[in-house]
C-alpha positions in Angstrom: -6.0 -11.3 -54.5 -8.4 -8.8 -52.9 -6.4 -6.3 -50.8 -7.9 -3.9 -48.2 -8.5 -0.3 -49.3 -10.2 2.6 -47.6 -13.9 3.2 -48.3 -15.2 6.7 -49.2 -16.9 8.3 -46.2 -17.7 11.7 -44.7 -18.5 12.8 -41.2 -22.0 11.8 -40.3 -23.3 14.6 -38.1 -23.2 17.5 -40.6 -24.8 15.2 -43.3 -27.5 14.2 -40.8 -28.4 17.9 -40.1 -28.5 18.7 -43.8 -30.7 15.7 -44.5 -33.1 16.5 -41.7 -33.4 20.1 -42.9 -33.9 19.0 -46.5 -36.5 16.4 -45.4 -38.5 19.0 -43.5 -38.3 21.4 -46.4 -39.5 18.7 -48.8 -42.5 17.8 -46.6 -43.4 21.5 -46.3 -43.2 21.8 -50.1 -45.4 18.7 -50.5 -48.0 20.2 -48.2 -48.1 23.5 -50.0 -48.2 21.7 -53.4 -51.2 19.6 -52.2 -52.9 22.8 -51.0 -52.5 24.6 -54.3 -52.9 22.1 -55.8 -49.7 21.9 -58.0 -49.0 18.5 -59.5 -45.3 19.2 -60.5 -44.6 20.5 -57.0 -46.2 17.4 -55.5 -44.2 15.0 -57.7 -40.9 16.9 -57.1 -41.5 17.0 -53.3 -42.4 13.3 -53.2 -39.3 12.3 -55.2 -37.2 14.5 -52.9 -38.7 12.9 -49.7 -38.0 9.4 -51.0 -34.4 10.3 -52.1 -33.7 11.9 -48.8 -35.1 8.9 -47.0 -32.7 6.6 -48.9 -29.9 9.0 -47.9 -30.6 8.3 -44.2 -29.6 4.7 -44.9 -26.0 5.8 -45.5 -25.2 6.4 -41.8 -23.1 3.8 -39.9 -21.2 3.7 -36.6 -17.7 2.2 -36.3 -16.7 1.2 -32.8 -13.1 1.2 -31.5 -11.0 -1.7 -32.8 -13.7 -2.5 -35.4 -13.8 -2.2 -39.1 -16.7 -2.2 -41.6 -16.2 -4.1 -44.9 -18.4 -2.3 -47.4 -19.8 -3.8 -50.7 -21.8 -2.3 -53.5 -23.9 -4.5 -55.8 -21.6 -7.4 -55.1 -18.3 -5.6 -55.4 -15.9 -4.7 -52.6 -15.5 -0.9 -52.5 -13.4 -0.5 -49.3 -13.1 -0.8 -45.6 -14.0 1.8 -43.0 -11.6 1.6 -40.0 -11.8 5.0 -38.2 -14.1 4.9 -35.2 -17.0 7.4 -35.2 -20.3 8.3 -36.8 -20.0 8.3 -40.6 -22.0 8.6 -43.8 -21.2 6.7 -47.0 -23.0 5.5 -50.1 -26.5 4.6 -48.8 -26.8 1.8 -51.5 -23.6 0.1 -50.3 -24.6 -3.1 -48.6 -23.7 -5.2 -46.8 -21.4 -3.5 -44.3 -19.9 -6.4 -42.5 -18.3 -5.7 -39.1 -14.9 -7.3 -38.5 -13.2 -7.1 -35.1 -9.7 -5.7 -35.0 -9.2 -6.8 -31.4 -6.4 -9.2 -30.3 -8.1 -12.6 -29.6 -7.1 -16.0 -28.2 -7.8 -19.4 -29.7 -7.1 -22.6 -27.8 -7.1 -25.7 -29.9 -8.6 -29.0 -28.9 -6.3 -31.7 -27.4 -5.1 -33.6 -30.4 -3.9 -37.2 -30.2 -1.0 -37.7 -32.6 2.2 -39.7 -32.9 5.5 -38.0 -32.3 8.7 -38.5 -34.3 9.4 -41.8 -32.5 5.8 -43.1 -33.1 4.7 -42.6 -29.5 1.1 -41.5 -29.2 0.9 -38.1 -27.4 -1.7 -35.5 -26.6 -0.9 -31.9 -27.6 -2.8 -28.6 -27.6 -1.8 -25.0 -28.3 -2.9 -21.4 -27.7 -2.7 -18.8 -30.5 -2.9 -15.1 -30.0 -4.1 -13.4 -33.2 -5.8 -10.6 -34.9 -7.2 -9.6 -38.3 -4.8 -7.2 -40.2 -6.4 -7.3 -43.7 -10.2 -7.2 -43.5 -10.6 -7.8 -47.3 -8.6 -11.0 -47.3 -10.3 -12.2 -44.1 -13.8 -11.7 -45.6 -13.3 -12.6 -49.2 -10.3 -14.9 -49.5 -11.6 -17.6 -47.2 -15.1 -18.8 -46.4 -15.0 -18.3 -42.6 -11.7 -16.9 -41.3 -12.3 -18.1 -37.7 -13.0 -21.7 -38.8 -10.0 -21.4 -41.2 -7.8 -20.3 -38.2 -9.0 -23.4 -36.2 -8.4 -25.9 -38.9 -5.0 -24.5 -40.0 -3.8 -24.2 -36.4 -4.6 -27.9 -35.7 -2.9 -28.9 -39.0 0.3 -27.0 -38.1 0.2 -28.5 -34.6 0.0 -32.0 -36.0 2.9 -31.4 -38.3 5.0 -30.0 -35.5 4.3 -33.0 -33.2 5.3 -35.5 -35.9 8.6 -33.6 -36.5 9.9 -33.9 -32.9 10.2 -36.5 -30.3 8.3 -36.0 -27.0 11.5 -36.6 -25.0 14.8 -37.1 -26.9 17.3 -39.6 -25.4 20.2 -37.6 -26.8 20.6 -34.2 -25.0 21.9 -32.6 -28.2 18.6 -33.2 -30.1 15.6 -30.9 -29.6 12.4 -32.3 -28.3 8.9 -31.1 -27.6 9.5 -31.2 -23.8 12.8 -29.4 -23.7 13.4 -27.2 -26.8 10.8 -24.5 -25.7 12.2 -21.6 -27.7 12.7 -23.6 -30.9 9.3 -25.3 -30.7 7.5 -21.9 -30.1 9.2 -20.3 -33.0 8.5 -23.2 -35.3 4.9 -23.4 -34.3 4.3 -19.6 -34.8 6.0 -19.7 -38.2 4.0 -22.6 -39.4 0.7 -21.1 -38.3 1.5 -17.7 -39.7 2.5 -19.2 -43.1 -0.9 -20.9 -43.3 -2.9 -17.9 -42.2 -1.2 -15.2 -44.2 -3.7 -15.7 -47.1 -6.6 -15.0 -44.7 -5.2 -11.6 -43.6 -4.5 -12.9 -40.1 -1.4 -12.0 -38.0 -0.2 -14.5 -35.4 1.2 -12.5 -32.4 2.1 -15.5 -30.3 1.7 -19.3 -30.3 2.5 -21.6 -27.4 1.9 -25.3 -26.5 -0.7 -25.3 -23.7 -0.8 -29.1 -23.1 1.7 -31.8 -23.7 1.5 -35.4 -22.4 1.8 -39.0 -23.4 -1.5 -40.7 -24.4 -3.1 -42.5 -21.4 -2.4 -46.0 -22.9 1.4 -45.5 -22.7 1.6 -42.9 -19.9 2.5 -45.4 -17.1 5.1 -47.2 -19.2 6.7 -43.9 -20.2 6.6 -42.7 -16.6 8.5 -45.8 -15.5 11.1 -45.2 -18.2 11.5 -41.6 -17.1 11.9 -42.7 -13.5 14.5 -45.3 -14.6 16.4 -42.7 -16.6 16.4 -40.4 -13.5 17.6 -43.2 -11.2 20.4 -44.1 -13.7 21.5 -40.5 -14.0 21.5 -40.1 -10.2 23.5 -43.3 -9.7 26.0 -42.3 -12.3 26.6 -39.0 -10.5 26.9 -40.8 -7.1 29.4 -43.3 -8.5 31.4 -40.6 -10.1 31.6 -38.6 -6.9 32.4 -41.8 -4.8 35.3 -42.8 -7.1 36.7 -39.2 -6.8 36.5 -39.4 -3.0 38.2 -42.9 -2.9 41.0 -41.6 -5.2 41.5 -38.6 -3.0 41.6 -40.7 0.2 44.2 -43.1 -1.3 46.3 -40.1 -2.5 46.2 -38.4 0.9 47.2 -41.6 2.8 50.1 -42.1 0.4 51.2 -38.5 0.5 51.2 -38.2 4.3 52.6 -41.7 4.8 49.9 -42.7 7.3 49.9 -46.3 6.3 51.4 -48.5 3.5 48.9 -50.7 1.7 49.6 -53.4 -0.8 47.4 -53.8 -3.8 45.1 -56.4 -2.1 44.4 -54.1 0.8 43.9 -51.1 -1.5 41.3 -53.1 -3.4 39.6 -54.0 -0.1 39.6 -50.4 1.0 38.2 -49.2 -2.3 35.5 -51.8 -2.1 34.5 -50.8 1.5 34.6 -47.1 0.7 32.4 -47.6 -2.4 29.9 -49.6 -0.4 29.7 -46.9 2.2 29.4 -44.0 -0.3 27.1 -45.6 -2.8 24.8 -47.5 -0.5 21.2 -46.2 0.1 21.2 -47.8 3.6 23.3 -46.6 6.5 26.3 -48.9 6.9 27.2 -50.6 10.1 30.9 -50.3 11.1 32.9 -53.4 12.2 35.8 -52.9 14.6 38.9 -55.0 13.7 40.5 -55.9 17.0 43.3 -57.8 15.4 46.0 -56.7 12.9 45.4 -55.2 9.5 45.6 -58.7 7.9 43.5 -60.6 10.4 
């Protein structure tokens, strides 16, 4: 495993001034040697000019939130992270720039089957940054493409582990268990990207829906479930109100009802309370039994 380490560097401005002064002196010496003429002076001045010219190649600029991964004859010699104007080994190439900024990645909409086998569409957004430049550059071929592929793989695995919408309220689902799903997705992506020197700051599901071929059927099922739940609540409330009415009539002695009349009253009250239509009252002009 190649781990990040700091690269040797010095402040660039003083070195630049020294190199400029030395280059001027070497050129002046070459001119004087040519005028003499002095062959040793000409050779020494020429060598100095070439060497100093190579030294100018050691300057590099590091921008804020950027790092430079430095290599020398194929070997990794360190990473330069501090922003500024620096001088390092002029023969150290390449000096690859790696962004340290926080970046977003939004996956494509993937079509997968959930835990129940229903085809769904799912996508995610990952907030990430490079924390180890050496691993990002040397451990994987292309860390951005590696991020894309591994994020989609983790998202597929997550989608197949949960149902889109669980019929049991005690079971987690993609649609309801938001905190658990987010934690699971972030953990899976981070585990896959750790070897590439990438830190996952946040991961969220950005799109979740049934596939178009079953969307209408699932919508009708959800509507039916909602209607059943609403009806159950209405019936539960209506039964409580009927029980309360019978108890109050009995407690205050307003009227004595036999079991048959109680059943008729319960039936009428349930029809009134549970019906979706407004009921029409019927006035009984006779006795209670006619």
